FIROLUM-919550 format. One record per residue (C-alpha): x, y, z; residue number from 1. Coordinates in steps of 0.5 Angstrom, whole numbers, padded with zeros to 4 digits. Example, Ala and Ser with C-alpha at 12.3 -4.5 7.8 and 13.67 -1.06 7.14 Angstrom:
REM FIROLUM-919550
<pt><X>0025</X><Y>-0009</Y><Z>0016</Z><pos>1</pos></pt>
<pt><X>0027</X><Y>-0002</Y><Z>0014</Z><pos>2</pos></pt>
This chain:
REM FIROLUM-919550
<pt><X>-0216</X><Y>0192</Y><Z>0169</Z><pos>1</pos></pt>
<pt><X>-0221</X><Y>0187</Y><Z>0166</Z><pos>2</pos></pt>
<pt><X>-0217</X><Y>0181</Y><Z>0163</Z><pos>3</pos></pt>
<pt><X>-0219</X><Y>0178</Y><Z>0156</Z><pos>4</pos></pt>
<pt><X>-0221</X><Y>0171</Y><Z>0159</Z><pos>5</pos></pt>
<pt><X>-0226</X><Y>0174</Y><Z>0164</Z><pos>6</pos></pt>
<pt><X>-0233</X><Y>0176</Y><Z>0163</Z><pos>7</pos></pt>
<pt><X>-0234</X><Y>0182</Y><Z>0160</Z><pos>8</pos></pt>
<pt><X>-0238</X><Y>0188</Y><Z>0163</Z><pos>9</pos></pt>
<pt><X>-0244</X><Y>0192</Y><Z>0160</Z><pos>10</pos></pt>
<pt><X>-0243</X><Y>0197</Y><Z>0155</Z><pos>11</pos></pt>
<pt><X>-0243</X><Y>0204</Y><Z>0156</Z><pos>12</pos></pt>
<pt><X>-0250</X><Y>0207</Y><Z>0153</Z><pos>13</pos></pt>
<pt><X>-0250</X><Y>0214</Y><Z>0152</Z><pos>14</pos></pt>
<pt><X>-0256</X><Y>0215</Y><Z>0148</Z><pos>15</pos></pt>
<pt><X>-0257</X><Y>0217</Y><Z>0140</Z><pos>16</pos></pt>
<pt><X>-0257</X><Y>0225</Y><Z>0144</Z><pos>17</pos></pt>
<pt><X>-0249</X><Y>0224</Y><Z>0144</Z><pos>18</pos></pt>
<pt><X>-0249</X><Y>0226</Y><Z>0137</Z><pos>19</pos></pt>
<pt><X>-0253</X><Y>0232</Y><Z>0137</Z><pos>20</pos></pt>
<pt><X>-0256</X><Y>0237</Y><Z>0142</Z><pos>21</pos></pt>
<pt><X>-0263</X><Y>0241</Y><Z>0142</Z><pos>22</pos></pt>
<pt><X>-0265</X><Y>0247</Y><Z>0146</Z><pos>23</pos></pt>
<pt><X>-0268</X><Y>0243</Y><Z>0151</Z><pos>24</pos></pt>
<pt><X>-0263</X><Y>0238</Y><Z>0151</Z><pos>25</pos></pt>
<pt><X>-0256</X><Y>0241</Y><Z>0151</Z><pos>26</pos></pt>
<pt><X>-0254</X><Y>0239</Y><Z>0159</Z><pos>27</pos></pt>
<pt><X>-0256</X><Y>0231</Y><Z>0158</Z><pos>28</pos></pt>
<pt><X>-0253</X><Y>0231</Y><Z>0151</Z><pos>29</pos></pt>
<pt><X>-0247</X><Y>0234</Y><Z>0153</Z><pos>30</pos></pt>
<pt><X>-0246</X><Y>0229</Y><Z>0158</Z><pos>31</pos></pt>
<pt><X>-0248</X><Y>0223</Y><Z>0154</Z><pos>32</pos></pt>
<pt><X>-0242</X><Y>0227</Y><Z>0148</Z><pos>33</pos></pt>
<pt><X>-0237</X><Y>0225</Y><Z>0153</Z><pos>34</pos></pt>
<pt><X>-0239</X><Y>0218</Y><Z>0155</Z><pos>35</pos></pt>
<pt><X>-0239</X><Y>0216</Y><Z>0148</Z><pos>36</pos></pt>
<pt><X>-0232</X><Y>0221</Y><Z>0147</Z><pos>37</pos></pt>
<pt><X>-0229</X><Y>0218</Y><Z>0153</Z><pos>38</pos></pt>
<pt><X>-0230</X><Y>0211</Y><Z>0151</Z><pos>39</pos></pt>
<pt><X>-0228</X><Y>0211</Y><Z>0144</Z><pos>40</pos></pt>
<pt><X>-0222</X><Y>0214</Y><Z>0147</Z><pos>41</pos></pt>
<pt><X>-0222</X><Y>0207</Y><Z>0152</Z><pos>42</pos></pt>
<pt><X>-0223</X><Y>0203</Y><Z>0146</Z><pos>43</pos></pt>
<pt><X>-0216</X><Y>0206</Y><Z>0142</Z><pos>44</pos></pt>
<pt><X>-0212</X><Y>0205</Y><Z>0148</Z><pos>45</pos></pt>
<pt><X>-0215</X><Y>0198</Y><Z>0149</Z><pos>46</pos></pt>
<pt><X>-0213</X><Y>0197</Y><Z>0141</Z><pos>47</pos></pt>
<pt><X>-0208</X><Y>0190</Y><Z>0141</Z><pos>48</pos></pt>
<pt><X>-0209</X><Y>0188</Y><Z>0149</Z><pos>49</pos></pt>
<pt><X>-0215</X><Y>0183</Y><Z>0147</Z><pos>50</pos></pt>
<pt><X>-0220</X><Y>0187</Y><Z>0150</Z><pos>51</pos></pt>
<pt><X>-0226</X><Y>0190</Y><Z>0147</Z><pos>52</pos></pt>
<pt><X>-0231</X><Y>0196</Y><Z>0149</Z><pos>53</pos></pt>
<pt><X>-0237</X><Y>0196</Y><Z>0145</Z><pos>54</pos></pt>
<pt><X>-0241</X><Y>0203</Y><Z>0146</Z><pos>55</pos></pt>
<pt><X>-0248</X><Y>0202</Y><Z>0145</Z><pos>56</pos></pt>
<pt><X>-0253</X><Y>0209</Y><Z>0142</Z><pos>57</pos></pt>
<pt><X>-0260</X><Y>0206</Y><Z>0144</Z><pos>58</pos></pt>
<pt><X>-0265</X><Y>0211</Y><Z>0140</Z><pos>59</pos></pt>
<pt><X>-0271</X><Y>0210</Y><Z>0145</Z><pos>60</pos></pt>
<pt><X>-0272</X><Y>0205</Y><Z>0150</Z><pos>61</pos></pt>
<pt><X>-0279</X><Y>0203</Y><Z>0154</Z><pos>62</pos></pt>
<pt><X>-0277</X><Y>0205</Y><Z>0161</Z><pos>63</pos></pt>
<pt><X>-0280</X><Y>0210</Y><Z>0167</Z><pos>64</pos></pt>
<pt><X>-0275</X><Y>0215</Y><Z>0165</Z><pos>65</pos></pt>
<pt><X>-0280</X><Y>0218</Y><Z>0160</Z><pos>66</pos></pt>
<pt><X>-0286</X><Y>0218</Y><Z>0164</Z><pos>67</pos></pt>
<pt><X>-0281</X><Y>0223</Y><Z>0169</Z><pos>68</pos></pt>
<pt><X>-0279</X><Y>0226</Y><Z>0164</Z><pos>69</pos></pt>
<pt><X>-0286</X><Y>0228</Y><Z>0162</Z><pos>70</pos></pt>
<pt><X>-0284</X><Y>0226</Y><Z>0155</Z><pos>71</pos></pt>
<pt><X>-0289</X><Y>0221</Y><Z>0151</Z><pos>72</pos></pt>
<pt><X>-0287</X><Y>0215</Y><Z>0148</Z><pos>73</pos></pt>
<pt><X>-0292</X><Y>0216</Y><Z>0142</Z><pos>74</pos></pt>
<pt><X>-0288</X><Y>0222</Y><Z>0141</Z><pos>75</pos></pt>
<pt><X>-0282</X><Y>0218</Y><Z>0138</Z><pos>76</pos></pt>
<pt><X>-0283</X><Y>0214</Y><Z>0130</Z><pos>77</pos></pt>
<pt><X>-0285</X><Y>0206</Y><Z>0133</Z><pos>78</pos></pt>
<pt><X>-0278</X><Y>0203</Y><Z>0129</Z><pos>79</pos></pt>
<pt><X>-0274</X><Y>0207</Y><Z>0134</Z><pos>80</pos></pt>
<pt><X>-0277</X><Y>0205</Y><Z>0140</Z><pos>81</pos></pt>
<pt><X>-0275</X><Y>0199</Y><Z>0144</Z><pos>82</pos></pt>
<pt><X>-0275</X><Y>0195</Y><Z>0150</Z><pos>83</pos></pt>
<pt><X>-0270</X><Y>0195</Y><Z>0155</Z><pos>84</pos></pt>
<pt><X>-0270</X><Y>0187</Y><Z>0152</Z><pos>85</pos></pt>
<pt><X>-0268</X><Y>0188</Y><Z>0146</Z><pos>86</pos></pt>
<pt><X>-0264</X><Y>0194</Y><Z>0147</Z><pos>87</pos></pt>
<pt><X>-0260</X><Y>0188</Y><Z>0151</Z><pos>88</pos></pt>
<pt><X>-0260</X><Y>0183</Y><Z>0145</Z><pos>89</pos></pt>
<pt><X>-0258</X><Y>0189</Y><Z>0140</Z><pos>90</pos></pt>
<pt><X>-0252</X><Y>0190</Y><Z>0143</Z><pos>91</pos></pt>
<pt><X>-0250</X><Y>0183</Y><Z>0144</Z><pos>92</pos></pt>
<pt><X>-0251</X><Y>0182</Y><Z>0137</Z><pos>93</pos></pt>
<pt><X>-0247</X><Y>0188</Y><Z>0135</Z><pos>94</pos></pt>
<pt><X>-0242</X><Y>0186</Y><Z>0140</Z><pos>95</pos></pt>
<pt><X>-0242</X><Y>0179</Y><Z>0136</Z><pos>96</pos></pt>
<pt><X>-0240</X><Y>0182</Y><Z>0130</Z><pos>97</pos></pt>
<pt><X>-0235</X><Y>0186</Y><Z>0132</Z><pos>98</pos></pt>
<pt><X>-0238</X><Y>0193</Y><Z>0133</Z><pos>99</pos></pt>
<pt><X>-0234</X><Y>0198</Y><Z>0136</Z><pos>100</pos></pt>
<pt><X>-0241</X><Y>0202</Y><Z>0136</Z><pos>101</pos></pt>
<pt><X>-0248</X><Y>0200</Y><Z>0136</Z><pos>102</pos></pt>
<pt><X>-0254</X><Y>0203</Y><Z>0133</Z><pos>103</pos></pt>
<pt><X>-0259</X><Y>0199</Y><Z>0134</Z><pos>104</pos></pt>
<pt><X>-0265</X><Y>0204</Y><Z>0130</Z><pos>105</pos></pt>
<pt><X>-0259</X><Y>0205</Y><Z>0124</Z><pos>106</pos></pt>
<pt><X>-0261</X><Y>0200</Y><Z>0119</Z><pos>107</pos></pt>
<pt><X>-0256</X><Y>0203</Y><Z>0114</Z><pos>108</pos></pt>
<pt><X>-0249</X><Y>0202</Y><Z>0118</Z><pos>109</pos></pt>
<pt><X>-0245</X><Y>0206</Y><Z>0112</Z><pos>110</pos></pt>
<pt><X>-0248</X><Y>0212</Y><Z>0116</Z><pos>111</pos></pt>
<pt><X>-0244</X><Y>0210</Y><Z>0122</Z><pos>112</pos></pt>
<pt><X>-0238</X><Y>0210</Y><Z>0118</Z><pos>113</pos></pt>
<pt><X>-0238</X><Y>0216</Y><Z>0114</Z><pos>114</pos></pt>
<pt><X>-0240</X><Y>0220</Y><Z>0120</Z><pos>115</pos></pt>
<pt><X>-0234</X><Y>0217</Y><Z>0124</Z><pos>116</pos></pt>
<pt><X>-0230</X><Y>0217</Y><Z>0118</Z><pos>117</pos></pt>
<pt><X>-0232</X><Y>0225</Y><Z>0117</Z><pos>118</pos></pt>
<pt><X>-0230</X><Y>0226</Y><Z>0125</Z><pos>119</pos></pt>
<pt><X>-0223</X><Y>0222</Y><Z>0124</Z><pos>120</pos></pt>
<pt><X>-0222</X><Y>0227</Y><Z>0118</Z><pos>121</pos></pt>
<pt><X>-0223</X><Y>0233</Y><Z>0121</Z><pos>122</pos></pt>
<pt><X>-0219</X><Y>0232</Y><Z>0126</Z><pos>123</pos></pt>
<pt><X>-0213</X><Y>0230</Y><Z>0122</Z><pos>124</pos></pt>
<pt><X>-0215</X><Y>0237</Y><Z>0118</Z><pos>125</pos></pt>
<pt><X>-0215</X><Y>0240</Y><Z>0125</Z><pos>126</pos></pt>
<pt><X>-0208</X><Y>0237</Y><Z>0126</Z><pos>127</pos></pt>
<pt><X>-0204</X><Y>0239</Y><Z>0120</Z><pos>128</pos></pt>
<pt><X>-0207</X><Y>0244</Y><Z>0117</Z><pos>129</pos></pt>
<pt><X>-0211</X><Y>0242</Y><Z>0112</Z><pos>130</pos></pt>
């Protein structure tokens, strides 16, 4: 297990498609949703140990992925497309802020907080029948 004083490892980076699936992305989104759910579970297991796990959910990173997938980056809103270097910078800023989940293209962090609170409340309601 990674000790707190050791150098941190790169965080898991499932894209935002982990939160939403489209007809043509169901397999891709499903695998990314697994990485997000697994990472959130590991975060809970590590609580209190001094070891932190951050999950980074990039929107669109300008890499050869899109060329190979036949998708033009120009199809995305420019504010959501970042370079790999920008993604790393955003991840490091989020880590320094103590973010468990970093969403670089979302500036209103209350949106994530509301989403995560609703997820936790739904899980709780399913456990106690409310």
